[in-house]
PLY file of the C-alpha trace (Angstrom):
ply
format ascii 1.0
element vertex 444
property float x
property float y
property float z
element edge 443
property int vertex1
property int vertex2
end_header
-204.05 -210.16 61.56
-206.63 -208.35 63.72
-210.25 -207.51 62.84
-209.42 -203.88 62.02
-206.73 -205.00 59.56
-209.10 -207.44 57.89
-211.80 -204.77 57.61
-209.29 -202.31 56.13
-208.09 -204.90 53.62
-211.65 -205.74 52.54
-212.38 -202.06 51.97
-209.04 -201.52 50.23
-209.39 -199.79 46.87
-213.14 -200.35 46.68
-213.84 -196.77 47.74
-213.76 -194.21 44.90
-211.64 -191.97 47.15
-208.47 -193.23 45.47
-206.16 -190.91 47.39
-207.27 -192.28 50.72
-207.02 -195.85 49.55
-203.58 -195.28 48.08
-202.42 -193.89 51.42
-203.61 -197.13 53.03
-201.64 -199.04 50.38
-198.49 -197.04 51.15
-198.90 -197.63 54.87
-199.45 -201.37 54.40
-196.34 -201.69 52.26
-194.12 -199.63 54.54
-195.09 -201.16 57.87
-197.27 -204.22 57.33
-196.14 -207.85 57.55
-195.43 -209.79 54.35
-198.91 -211.42 54.09
-200.57 -208.02 54.49
-198.34 -206.44 51.84
-199.04 -209.35 49.52
-202.81 -208.87 49.75
-202.58 -205.13 49.07
-200.33 -205.64 46.05
-202.71 -208.25 44.65
-205.61 -205.84 45.13
-203.70 -203.07 43.33
-202.97 -205.48 40.51
-206.64 -206.43 40.21
-207.60 -202.75 39.91
-204.78 -201.74 37.56
-207.17 -201.11 34.67
-209.50 -198.94 36.79
-207.19 -196.78 38.85
-206.34 -193.24 37.71
-202.98 -192.99 35.99
-201.63 -190.63 38.64
-202.22 -193.30 41.29
-200.50 -195.97 39.21
-197.54 -193.68 38.57
-197.11 -193.16 42.32
-197.31 -196.89 42.87
-194.48 -197.77 40.48
-191.55 -196.77 42.76
-193.16 -198.67 45.63
-193.61 -201.80 43.55
-190.06 -201.48 42.22
-188.80 -201.37 45.79
-190.70 -204.55 46.61
-188.67 -206.42 43.99
-185.64 -205.87 46.20
-187.13 -206.88 49.58
-185.12 -209.45 51.50
-187.53 -210.35 54.34
-189.76 -212.59 52.21
-187.96 -215.91 51.66
-190.93 -217.26 49.69
-190.63 -214.42 47.13
-194.43 -214.15 47.04
-194.45 -210.38 47.52
-191.83 -209.94 44.80
-193.82 -212.10 42.40
-197.02 -210.15 43.13
-195.19 -206.85 42.60
-193.80 -208.07 39.27
-197.25 -209.19 38.14
-198.71 -205.82 39.09
-195.96 -203.95 37.21
-196.68 -206.08 34.15
-200.37 -205.15 34.25
-199.51 -201.47 34.57
-197.06 -201.67 31.66
-199.65 -203.40 29.48
-202.25 -200.77 30.34
-199.90 -197.97 29.29
-199.15 -199.52 25.91
-196.39 -198.52 23.49
-193.77 -196.09 24.83
-195.92 -195.09 27.81
-194.70 -193.00 30.74
-195.34 -196.03 32.95
-192.61 -198.10 31.31
-190.17 -195.18 31.29
-190.78 -194.72 35.02
-190.18 -198.42 35.64
-186.86 -198.17 33.87
-185.84 -195.22 36.03
-186.90 -196.99 39.21
-184.62 -199.98 38.64
-187.30 -202.52 37.74
-185.09 -204.10 35.07
-182.17 -204.60 37.45
-184.51 -206.01 40.08
-186.02 -208.55 37.69
-182.62 -209.64 36.40
-181.44 -210.15 39.97
-184.45 -212.30 40.75
-183.92 -214.40 37.62
-180.24 -214.91 38.39
-181.10 -215.96 41.93
-183.82 -218.31 40.70
-181.46 -219.88 38.19
-178.74 -220.52 40.76
-180.98 -221.66 43.61
-183.61 -223.54 41.61
-186.47 -221.42 42.96
-190.11 -221.92 42.03
-190.54 -221.96 38.25
-193.92 -220.29 38.61
-192.24 -217.19 40.03
-189.62 -217.27 37.27
-192.42 -217.17 34.71
-193.93 -214.13 36.43
-190.62 -212.27 36.39
-190.00 -213.16 32.75
-193.47 -211.96 31.74
-192.91 -208.69 33.59
-189.60 -208.21 31.79
-191.33 -209.07 28.51
-193.93 -206.34 29.06
-191.23 -203.73 29.66
-189.28 -204.70 26.54
-192.43 -204.93 24.42
-193.89 -201.56 25.38
-190.68 -199.59 25.92
-187.99 -199.64 23.24
-185.74 -197.47 25.44
-185.75 -200.25 28.05
-183.91 -202.55 25.64
-180.67 -200.57 25.77
-180.63 -200.58 29.56
-181.45 -204.28 29.65
-178.61 -205.08 27.27
-176.12 -203.02 29.30
-177.12 -204.87 32.45
-176.34 -208.22 30.84
-179.95 -208.99 30.02
-179.18 -210.98 26.89
-176.84 -213.30 28.78
-179.61 -213.92 31.34
-182.17 -214.58 28.59
-179.81 -217.01 26.83
-179.19 -218.82 30.12
-182.92 -219.08 30.81
-183.64 -220.40 27.31
-180.90 -223.00 27.63
-182.17 -224.25 30.99
-185.95 -224.11 30.56
-187.90 -226.86 28.91
-190.43 -225.92 26.23
-193.42 -224.41 28.05
-195.96 -221.66 27.73
-193.53 -218.97 28.83
-190.67 -219.72 26.47
-192.13 -217.45 23.82
-191.74 -214.50 26.22
-188.00 -215.13 26.45
-187.75 -215.46 22.68
-189.58 -212.18 22.16
-187.26 -210.48 24.65
-184.32 -211.92 22.74
-185.63 -210.66 19.40
-186.16 -207.20 20.90
-182.56 -207.10 22.12
-181.27 -207.99 18.64
-182.21 -204.48 17.52
-178.95 -203.55 19.30
-175.74 -204.31 17.40
-173.80 -205.44 20.48
-176.52 -207.99 21.24
-176.28 -209.44 17.75
-172.53 -209.80 18.18
-173.03 -211.55 21.50
-175.45 -214.04 19.97
-172.84 -214.86 17.36
-169.92 -215.15 19.76
-171.81 -217.33 22.25
-172.99 -219.73 19.55
-176.62 -218.86 20.27
-177.86 -218.23 16.75
-180.11 -221.28 17.06
-182.14 -219.26 19.58
-182.46 -216.42 17.08
-183.77 -218.87 14.49
-186.25 -220.17 17.06
-187.35 -216.58 17.73
-188.12 -216.19 14.03
-190.34 -219.27 14.27
-192.56 -218.55 17.28
-194.16 -215.58 18.99
-196.08 -212.62 17.64
-195.40 -211.39 14.13
-193.57 -208.22 15.19
-191.11 -210.31 17.22
-190.58 -212.79 14.39
-189.93 -209.88 12.03
-187.31 -208.47 14.41
-185.59 -211.84 14.49
-185.72 -212.09 10.70
-184.18 -208.64 10.35
-181.39 -209.65 12.72
-180.80 -212.83 10.71
-180.31 -210.71 7.60
-177.83 -208.46 9.39
-175.88 -211.29 11.01
-175.85 -213.55 7.94
-173.43 -211.42 5.93
-170.45 -213.55 7.01
-169.81 -217.11 5.82
-169.45 -218.45 9.36
-172.75 -216.91 10.45
-174.55 -218.24 7.37
-173.29 -221.74 8.09
-174.46 -221.57 11.71
-177.85 -220.22 10.68
-178.37 -222.89 8.01
-177.36 -225.62 10.45
-179.98 -224.24 12.85
-182.69 -224.67 10.20
-183.08 -221.03 9.21
-184.13 -221.67 5.60
-187.38 -223.50 6.35
-188.16 -221.07 9.18
-187.80 -218.07 6.86
-189.92 -219.67 4.14
-192.67 -220.37 6.71
-192.49 -216.76 7.92
-192.89 -215.53 4.36
-196.06 -217.60 3.97
-197.46 -216.51 7.36
-196.34 -212.90 7.37
-197.55 -209.51 6.19
-195.90 -207.33 3.55
-193.14 -206.22 5.91
-192.34 -209.82 6.83
-192.17 -210.83 3.17
-189.65 -208.08 2.43
-187.51 -209.00 5.44
-187.59 -212.70 4.56
-186.85 -211.99 0.92
-183.78 -210.00 1.89
-182.57 -212.54 4.49
-182.92 -215.50 2.13
-181.05 -213.53 -0.51
-178.17 -213.05 1.90
-178.14 -216.76 2.75
-178.18 -217.64 -0.97
-175.18 -215.42 -1.56
-173.18 -218.51 -0.65
-173.66 -220.76 -3.69
-173.75 -224.00 -1.69
-177.04 -222.83 -0.14
-178.81 -222.04 -3.42
-180.10 -225.60 -3.72
-181.63 -225.89 -0.21
-183.18 -222.43 -0.56
-184.77 -223.49 -3.85
-185.89 -226.88 -2.51
-187.63 -225.10 0.37
-190.02 -223.58 -2.17
-188.61 -220.07 -2.38
-189.10 -219.37 -6.11
-192.92 -219.00 -5.92
-192.44 -216.65 -2.96
-190.20 -214.36 -4.98
-192.66 -214.51 -7.88
-195.19 -213.12 -5.41
-192.82 -210.28 -4.52
-192.11 -209.56 -8.18
-195.84 -209.44 -8.92
-196.61 -207.24 -5.92
-196.87 -203.46 -5.74
-193.93 -202.72 -3.45
-190.94 -201.43 -5.47
-188.52 -202.75 -2.84
-190.08 -206.19 -3.10
-189.61 -206.16 -6.86
-185.95 -205.19 -6.46
-185.37 -207.94 -3.90
-187.04 -210.53 -6.15
-185.04 -209.42 -9.20
-181.76 -209.71 -7.28
-182.76 -213.10 -5.90
-183.69 -214.50 -9.30
-180.26 -213.47 -10.57
-178.70 -215.46 -7.71
-180.91 -218.53 -8.08
-180.59 -218.61 -11.88
-176.92 -219.54 -11.52
-178.32 -223.09 -11.47
-179.75 -223.97 -14.88
-182.67 -225.90 -13.40
-183.68 -222.81 -11.44
-183.36 -220.65 -14.56
-185.90 -222.88 -16.33
-188.43 -222.57 -13.49
-187.86 -218.82 -13.19
-188.33 -218.29 -16.93
-191.60 -220.23 -16.82
-192.85 -218.01 -14.00
-191.78 -214.86 -15.85
-193.74 -215.96 -18.92
-196.81 -216.45 -16.73
-196.40 -212.91 -15.40
-196.02 -211.53 -18.93
-199.31 -213.21 -19.81
-201.34 -212.54 -16.67
-199.68 -209.82 -14.61
-200.46 -206.12 -14.44
-198.30 -203.58 -16.24
-195.85 -203.07 -13.35
-195.41 -206.82 -12.93
-194.72 -207.18 -16.64
-192.11 -204.42 -16.41
-190.43 -206.28 -13.55
-190.54 -209.60 -15.41
-188.92 -208.05 -18.48
-186.18 -206.60 -16.26
-185.42 -210.08 -14.92
-185.30 -211.47 -18.45
-182.83 -208.72 -19.26
-180.68 -209.82 -16.33
-180.93 -213.51 -17.22
-179.82 -212.80 -20.78
-176.29 -212.43 -19.44
-176.16 -216.05 -18.25
-174.74 -218.41 -20.86
-177.01 -221.30 -19.95
-180.06 -219.00 -19.93
-179.84 -218.42 -23.69
-181.74 -221.56 -24.57
-183.88 -221.25 -21.45
-185.30 -217.88 -22.49
-185.85 -219.00 -26.07
-187.57 -222.24 -25.06
-189.78 -220.50 -22.49
-191.72 -218.63 -25.18
-190.92 -215.27 -23.61
-189.72 -213.57 -26.81
-192.98 -213.80 -28.82
-194.78 -212.48 -25.73
-192.45 -209.48 -25.49
-193.04 -208.66 -29.14
-196.79 -208.96 -28.68
-196.69 -206.67 -25.65
-194.70 -203.87 -27.30
-196.97 -203.76 -30.35
-199.87 -202.27 -28.43
-198.20 -201.06 -25.24
-197.85 -197.48 -24.00
-194.72 -195.42 -24.61
-193.56 -196.12 -21.06
-194.19 -199.82 -21.55
-192.22 -199.90 -24.79
-189.36 -197.97 -23.19
-189.11 -200.36 -20.26
-189.23 -203.53 -22.35
-187.02 -202.21 -25.15
-183.99 -202.51 -22.87
-184.60 -206.22 -22.41
-185.11 -206.64 -26.16
-181.84 -204.88 -27.00
-179.98 -207.06 -24.48
-181.52 -210.29 -25.74
-180.67 -209.36 -29.34
-176.99 -210.03 -28.63
-177.74 -213.76 -28.79
-178.06 -215.43 -32.18
-180.91 -217.76 -31.22
-182.86 -214.93 -29.61
-182.41 -212.81 -32.74
-183.93 -215.66 -34.72
-186.91 -215.78 -32.36
-187.37 -212.00 -32.56
-187.17 -212.09 -36.34
-189.78 -214.87 -36.54
-192.06 -212.84 -34.26
-191.89 -209.73 -36.46
-189.71 -207.56 -34.24
-187.44 -206.03 -36.92
-190.11 -203.75 -38.49
-191.06 -202.55 -35.02
-187.43 -201.70 -34.23
-187.10 -199.76 -37.48
-190.27 -197.85 -36.64
-188.88 -196.98 -33.19
-185.93 -195.18 -34.78
-188.31 -192.32 -35.52
-189.96 -192.29 -32.10
-189.88 -189.20 -29.87
-188.43 -191.21 -26.99
-184.64 -191.07 -26.95
-184.44 -194.23 -24.85
-186.61 -196.12 -27.31
-184.57 -194.89 -30.29
-181.26 -195.87 -28.64
-182.41 -199.34 -27.64
-183.87 -199.95 -31.09
-180.63 -198.86 -32.78
-178.58 -201.10 -30.47
-180.73 -204.12 -31.34
-180.68 -203.33 -35.07
-176.88 -203.14 -35.04
-176.83 -206.68 -33.67
-179.18 -207.79 -36.45
-177.09 -205.98 -39.09
-173.98 -207.89 -38.02
-175.79 -211.22 -38.43
-175.55 -212.56 -42.00
-178.97 -214.17 -41.66
-180.71 -210.88 -40.93
-178.55 -208.07 -42.31
-180.72 -207.84 -45.44
-183.84 -207.25 -43.36
-182.39 -204.17 -41.64
-181.07 -202.53 -44.83
-183.76 -199.85 -44.61
-182.51 -198.83 -41.18
-178.82 -198.46 -42.03
-179.20 -194.97 -43.46
-181.23 -193.67 -40.52
-179.45 -190.86 -38.56
-180.02 -192.61 -35.22
-178.55 -195.82 -36.57
-175.53 -193.99 -37.98
-174.90 -192.20 -34.69
-174.63 -195.55 -32.91
0 1
1 2
2 3
3 4
4 5
5 6
6 7
7 8
8 9
9 10
10 11
11 12
12 13
13 14
14 15
15 16
16 17
17 18
18 19
19 20
20 21
21 22
22 23
23 24
24 25
25 26
26 27
27 28
28 29
29 30
30 31
31 32
32 33
33 34
34 35
35 36
36 37
37 38
38 39
39 40
40 41
41 42
42 43
43 44
44 45
45 46
46 47
47 48
48 49
49 50
50 51
51 52
52 53
53 54
54 55
55 56
56 57
57 58
58 59
59 60
60 61
61 62
62 63
63 64
64 65
65 66
66 67
67 68
68 69
69 70
70 71
71 72
72 73
73 74
74 75
75 76
76 77
77 78
78 79
79 80
80 81
81 82
82 83
83 84
84 85
85 86
86 87
87 88
88 89
89 90
90 91
91 92
92 93
93 94
94 95
95 96
96 97
97 98
98 99
99 100
100 101
101 102
102 103
103 104
104 105
105 106
106 107
107 108
108 109
109 110
110 111
111 112
112 113
113 114
114 115
115 116
116 117
117 118
118 119
119 120
120 121
121 122
122 123
123 124
124 125
125 126
126 127
127 128
128 129
129 130
130 131
131 132
132 133
133 134
134 135
135 136
136 137
137 138
138 139
139 140
140 141
141 142
142 143
143 144
144 145
145 146
146 147
147 148
148 149
149 150
150 151
151 152
152 153
153 154
154 155
155 156
156 157
157 158
158 159
159 160
160 161
161 162
162 163
163 164
164 165
165 166
166 167
167 168
168 169
169 170
170 171
171 172
172 173
173 174
174 175
175 176
176 177
177 178
178 179
179 180
180 181
181 182
182 183
183 184
184 185
185 186
186 187
187 188
188 189
189 190
190 191
191 192
192 193
193 194
194 195
195 196
196 197
197 198
198 199
199 200
200 201
201 202
202 203
203 204
204 205
205 206
206 207
207 208
208 209
209 210
210 211
211 212
212 213
213 214
214 215
215 216
216 217
217 218
218 219
219 220
220 221
221 222
222 223
223 224
224 225
225 226
226 227
227 228
228 229
229 230
230 231
231 232
232 233
233 234
234 235
235 236
236 237
237 238
238 239
239 240
240 241
241 242
242 243
243 244
244 245
245 246
246 247
247 248
248 249
249 250
250 251
251 252
252 253
253 254
254 255
255 256
256 257
257 258
258 259
259 260
260 261
261 262
262 263
263 264
264 265
265 266
266 267
267 268
268 269
269 270
270 271
271 272
272 273
273 274
274 275
275 276
276 277
277 278
278 279
279 280
280 281
281 282
282 283
283 284
284 285
285 286
286 287
287 288
288 289
289 290
290 291
291 292
292 293
293 294
294 295
295 296
296 297
297 298
298 299
299 300
300 301
301 302
302 303
303 304
304 305
305 306
306 307
307 308
308 309
309 310
310 311
311 312
312 313
313 314
314 315
315 316
316 317
317 318
318 319
319 320
320 321
321 322
322 323
323 324
324 325
325 326
326 327
327 328
328 329
329 330
330 331
331 332
332 333
333 334
334 335
335 336
336 337
337 338
338 339
339 340
340 341
341 342
342 343
343 344
344 345
345 346
346 347
347 348
348 349
349 350
350 351
351 352
352 353
353 354
354 355
355 356
356 357
357 358
358 359
359 360
360 361
361 362
362 363
363 364
364 365
365 366
366 367
367 368
368 369
369 370
370 371
371 372
372 373
373 374
374 375
375 376
376 377
377 378
378 379
379 380
380 381
381 382
382 383
383 384
384 385
385 386
386 387
387 388
388 389
389 390
390 391
391 392
392 393
393 394
394 395
395 396
396 397
397 398
398 399
399 400
400 401
401 402
402 403
403 404
404 405
405 406
406 407
407 408
408 409
409 410
410 411
411 412
412 413
413 414
414 415
415 416
416 417
417 418
418 419
419 420
420 421
421 422
422 423
423 424
424 425
425 426
426 427
427 428
428 429
429 430
430 431
431 432
432 433
433 434
434 435
435 436
436 437
437 438
438 439
439 440
440 441
441 442
442 443
């Protein structure tokens, strides 16, 4: 390289006249030898955070073209171009015009071609990492890129790379690309059909939280079939999901709660889900402020309570919530008790937990809304003889009779339903004699 070329390179992009310097860049790329092109691309990459956006936008098609050059057997220019594209994509951020332009210029196809060539020819792993990180930046900052990547066979390439690379600092990039592709239904099917669900489980374990949440969501969608659940459990999904619940934000907790519920839908997995420490996690959801989290926890407790040992632990936690929780948490706990009342083995569990005296204590001084919400659980529990005994001992019958005259129709109906159950019990029929003539009672 002559003195004039060296002088031009040293001045390159240092002058604030960006148009002039970009013209030099274009000329170097179009007619310069590979080493000269390499230096100009590296300089552009170094200045990616300083250059005006219009200059970067004009550079994208040129850099995309460099990914397809064939006169550089060392692939150094291609690697430098990929690194520069990654820096530009990261500068643009979420859904930027930069990433959209890269998609239109064929950057995705170029990167996939380089990865396929590297995989078959055993090219430098350092360059493979650069291409993977460039692809990661496109997928991370451009959701529209994911569809094009999937159509070009991107998931197959990612799976192949993950199966051939040892654990290193770049593996997380591949896993985050994989989790991004699972937002597409066809990609989830491909993971299932290729037996690659273990990679999805790994993606839920490592990487940034948004990526782990995507993987968790995909696990919930894929796990609806028995075969998929078996494959996921064999890949260690239960402990991974429990860890994500502990590490994650509110969104992660909801996604994990739903996914574990789907896994537990197969009764043989209830025990390992419980042994992984899931019950306290669902107590947290039930005690939280998100209505969806409460619904997920209620459904999950109904699943887990199929096992009597779980029902005991759940009832103990519900009693704690009734004692210490806020009003909404107490509502949710009473709803779960209502659900558990339908389980034969839960009859003694609820009675022994001490929940019934607490319910009576709460409705004595609670608001109308509070009484309405809990009255449903009381009416349901009153169908059981032992629970009726506990209610009677706690002074519930006079309260039920009083509710017959309440303005709330729901409260009146639930009270009448419970009193009917007491009236049909020889032990307690005498205590509800005053209620028998009440119009609400007669209408039931």
